[in-house]
C-alpha positions in Angstrom: 36.0 -28.2 -26.3 32.1 -28.2 -26.2 30.2 -30.3 -23.6 29.1 -32.1 -27.0 32.7 -32.6 -27.7 33.1 -34.0 -24.4 29.7 -36.5 -24.1 30.4 -37.9 -27.4 34.4 -38.7 -26.3 32.8 -40.3 -23.3 30.7 -42.2 -25.7 34.3 -43.7 -27.6 35.7 -44.5 -24.8 32.6 -46.7 -23.8 32.5 -48.3 -26.9 36.4 -48.8 -26.7 35.7 -50.8 -23.4 32.8 -53.0 -24.7 34.8 -53.6 -27.6 37.7 -54.8 -25.4 35.2 -57.0 -23.1 34.0 -58.4 -26.1 37.5 -59.1 -28.0 39.9 -59.1 -25.4 42.9 -60.7 -28.1 42.4 -57.6 -30.7 43.9 -54.4 -29.5 41.8 -51.1 -30.0 44.3 -48.3 -30.8 43.8 -45.2 -28.2 42.7 -43.2 -31.1 40.8 -45.2 -32.7 37.2 -43.1 -33.2 39.3 -39.6 -33.7 38.8 -40.8 -37.4 35.4 -41.7 -36.9 34.5 -38.3 -35.0 36.4 -36.4 -38.2 34.1 -38.0 -40.4 31.2 -37.1 -38.7 
């Protein structure tokens, strides 16, 4: 995995944390961002 890919994954994990804080009743699946990364 390249440094850019790691940075992107870190960013997606941070986004997951933000969504979790904003919407605590809505679960965010572990691999929620994988489809977005693939589509880019």
